[in-house]
N, C-alpha and C positions, 0 to 999 in steps of 0.2 A: 455531871458534865464529863467526867473522865470516861465514863462508860460510853457516852455518845461519841466522844472523840475516837475511842478505840474502834467503834463500829464504822465510822467514816473512813478511818485509815484502812480497815480491812476491805471495805468496798472499793477504795482507790487501788489497792494492790491487786484485787481480783480483776479490775478493769484493765490495768496495765498488762497483766498476765494474759488476759483474753486477747488484747490487741496484738501482743507479740506472737501469740499462737496463730492468730489469723494471718499475720504477715508472713510467717514461716510457711504456712500452708499455701498461701498465694504464690510465694517464690518457688516452692516445690512443684506446684501445678504448672507455672510458667516454664520451669526447666523441663518438666515432663513434656509439655507441648512442643518446646524447641527440639527435644530429642525425637519426638514423634513426627515433627514437621517434615514432609518429603522435600528433597532437594529441588531447587528450581532448575528447569531445563533451559540451557543457554547455548548459544553458538559463540565461538571465539575465533580470533584471527591474530596472527603474530604481526608485529610491526615489520615493515620492510624498508630497505634502503632504495631510494629512487631519485632520479634527477628532478629537482624542484626548480621552478623558474620564478624569479622576481620579475613581474611584468605589470604593465599598465594598459588600460583600455582607453580608446578615444574614437572619435568619428572623423572621417576625412572625405575629401573629394578627389576624384581622379582627373587627370588631364594628360594630354599627350606630352611626351618629352620634347618633341619637335612639332610645332603647329604654326601654320601661316594661312593668310587669306590671299589667294591668287588674284592679282589685279592687273588691269591693262596699263602699261606705261605710255602707250601712244594710242591715238584714235585710229579706228579702222573697222572694216567689215570682216566678219568671220568667214573664212573660205575653207577651213578644215578643222575638225574636232577629232581628237584621238584618245578620248577617255570616256568612261561611263560613270554616272553618279553612283557612288558607293563602291567603285572599283579600285583595285590596287594598281599603282603605277610605280615605275622605277625612276631612280635619280637620273636626270638629264633627258627623260622622255618628253617629246613634244606633245603638248596637250591641246594647244589652240594655235592656229595660224591665221594671222590677219592679212588682208590684201596689202602686199608690199611693193606693187609695181612702181609707185612714185618714189619710194625709198630706194629701190634698185637704180632707178634713173638718177636720183641725186647722188648715189654712190659712184656711178659711172662718171658724172660730171666732176666730182671731187677727185677721182683717180686721174682723169685727164688733166685737171689743173695741177695736180701734184707732179705728174710727169713733165709738164711744161716748165714748172718751177725748177725741177731738178735739172733739166737741160740748160736752162738759162744760168743757173748757178755753176754748173760744171764748165760751161763755156767761159764765164767770167773768171773763174779760178785759173784757167789756163792763160787768159789774157793779162791777169794781174802780175804775172811773173816778169813780163817784159814792159811793164808800165803802160800797157795799152788801155787799161781801165783803172779807175781809182779804187783805193781800198774802201772808201765809203760806199761806192756803188756795189762792191762785192758784199759788204755787210747788209745792204738793203736787200740784195737777192737772197742772202742767207735767211734773213727774217721772213721774206716771202715764202721761201721753201718750208720753213718751220710752220708757218700759218697753213700752208697747203696740206702738210702732213696732219695737223690737228683737225682740219676740215674733213680730211679723209676718214680719220678715226671717228669723228662725230657722225658722219654719214653712215659708217659701218654700224655704229651703235644704234642709230635710228632704225636701220634695217633689221638688226638682231632683235630689237624690241618688238617687232611684229611677230616674232616666234616666242610663245610662252611655254617654258619648260618646267618640269618638276624639279625644285631645288634639292629634294631628297626623296627617298622611297617612302611611300605611305599610301593612305586611303583617301580618295577624293570624296568630298561631301556632296550633298545634293546641289544640283545646278539647273537653272532655267534657260541656259544658253542654247541657241539653235543656230544652225548654219544660216548665214545671211544676216544675222544680228549685227547691229552697229554698236561698237564699244567706244566709249569716251575714256579719256585718261582718268584712272582711279576707279573705274567700274570693277566691282568684285565678280570674278568668274565662278569661283568655288572655294571651299576650304580644303586644306591638305593636312592630314595628321599622320604622324608616324606612330602607329599603335602597337608596334612590336615591343616597345618598352613604355610603360605608363608611369607617370609621376603621381604619387599620392601625398597630398598636403594635409597636415593635421597639426594640432597644438598639444604641447606637453606642459603640465603644471610646473612652475618654477622650482618646487621642492625636489624635483627629480634631476635638476640640471647637473649635479655632481656625478650622476650615473650615466649620462648620455655621451655617446661617442659614435662616430661614423662606423658603419659596418655591422651595427646591431641588427638582429633578425626581426623582421616584421611579418605578421600574418594578417591577411585581410579576408573578410567575408562580406558578401553582398546579398540582399534579398533576391536579386535576379537569378542567382545560382545557389539556391539553398543547400546547405550541407557541404559546399566546396570551400576549400581554403586556398588562398593565393599567396605564395611566398614572395617576400621582398627583402630589401636591405636599406637601412637608413643611410642616405647619401649626403644630405645637407642639413646644417643647423642654422637657424636664424641668428642674427647678430643682436637683436633687441628683444627684451621681454615686454609684452604688452602691459601698460600701466592699468588698463581697465580689467582685463581677464587674468593677469598675472600668469600668463602662459608664454611659451616660446614656440614660434612656428618652426616646423621641421618638414623635411621632404624625404620620402622613401621611393625607391625605384622598384616597380613590380613588373615581373616578366609577363608578357601577354602574347606568346608565340602564335596562338590560334586566333587572336584578334577578337575574342568575345567581350572583353572589357572595353567600355567606351568612355571617351572624355566627358566629364561632367557627372559621372556616375557616383552615387553615394556608397561609402564603404566603411564598415566597422573595422577598427584596427586593434591589434594586440602587439605591443612592442615589448620584446624580451630584453630586460635590462641586465640580467645576470642569471647564470645557471649553477647549481651546486647539488651535491649528493646529500640527501637528508632522510631522516626517519619519518615515515608517514604511516597513518592508520586510517581505516574507513571513517568517514565523517559521522556515520550513524552510531559510532561508539561514544561520541562526545556527549557529555552532560554538563549543564551550566546551572549553578545555583549561587545567587548573591554575588555575581561577578566573578566567581571562581570556576575554572574549567577542570573537570575531572573525568576519569573513566573507572570502570571496574575491571580488575584483573582476577584471575583464578589462581589461588595458591593453596595447595594441599586440599583441594575439594571445597574450598570456601571462597566467597567473594571478598575482595579487598578493594576499598575505595582508594584511588590513587590520584592525587592532584598533579596536573600536568601544565606545562607552559606551551602555548600554541604559537606557531609561526604562520607561514603562508597557508591560505585555504584555496583549494581548487575544487571544481565540481566532483563531489564524491570522496575527496581525500583531504586530510588535515596534516600539516607538518607539526611534529612534536619536537620542541627544543629541549625540554627537560622533563623528567619524570618516568620515562619508560626505557626499557632495554630491548634488544632484538629478540631475546628468548622469552619475553613476557607473553602471557596468554590474555588478550584483551577481549572482554565481553562485547559482542556486537549486536546481539538480540537478547531480549528478556531482562535487560538491566533496569528497566523503568522503575520497578518496585523493589529492587534489591537494596539490602543494607549490608554494611561491612560485617562479615562474620557469618552471613547466611550460607547454608550448604547449597552447592550447585552441582549439576550434572552436565557435563559438556557432551554435546552430540554434534556430529558432522552434518552439515546441510549446505550443498553447493549453491542453493538459491538464497543464502543468508545475505550475500552482497548482491544488489541489483546488477544485472548485466550491463546496464547503461553506465554504472559507476566503474565497472571493470574496464569498459571500453575507453573511459576517460582517465584511467589511472596514470599517474606521472610516469613517463617513459614508455607508455603503451603506444603501439602503432595506431595512427589515426586513419 
């Protein structure tokens, strides 16, 4: 039995020694492979300080800052038209003239009655001083004079209403009116819109209320003019938050000097809430695993995994709140299969960052 035990112990020692030798051989082989592994080719970029915007996106509808429907206040036949559908008119310009012959005659009657009432009152006022006429009669004539004056004003107003003028400068909409047409009270002649300044209405989620104030910058885009941006300013904030959508209605003013934007047009909105200088890197450098954001940096020819805290994201760029410094070399290509400690070789490649991302860089000219 003792002999068999000695043999088993010897076999066990030999197996342990063989295992240890194999492990040492494997480690040497792995180390040799790492020493012989060629460095990975990567491109790098340094973080940069740029203006970053806290902004929100929404959709809205354009309308004219000033808009009315031109209507007839009196009945009459059209004897003159001085506008074209879709044409621009100035404030105070006569647009339509109705036949006013009867109104002019009524005005002449009212003026004659006023003149007669004035003569009678003046004569009575001279007579009352020597008691040739009673004070009550003078008061009656004064009342008659006031009535005549009011009738004259009413007649003048009826005459003026036969002339339809533009209340402000703008663009006249489509109209089916023709010379000789008969208009009744309330008939719509055309629409008039002041399109030099457009009003853009949209809604902002209530969580942004603390960051809203008048004067904030607004940028709008519309499918009608692809690639163009229209600048505006926030001018009005609603007084109530919608209980259904939990949003606040707001209005922005958008300049439209060439008149291309039209009332009722759909527009995508970008409202800038705040601007600040921040550290940014190309978004292609970012890697995410298990909810953690990280990048690879190059230190002494080796890749180093660096965990970062991300802020705002913009097309092509990411704001870095913590984890990087301005002089860090951040890997932007070739990082997909990198591990911390891998040897790397940095090469210059102007095409490493897509041109479209450069064009949209924070602070870049649009």
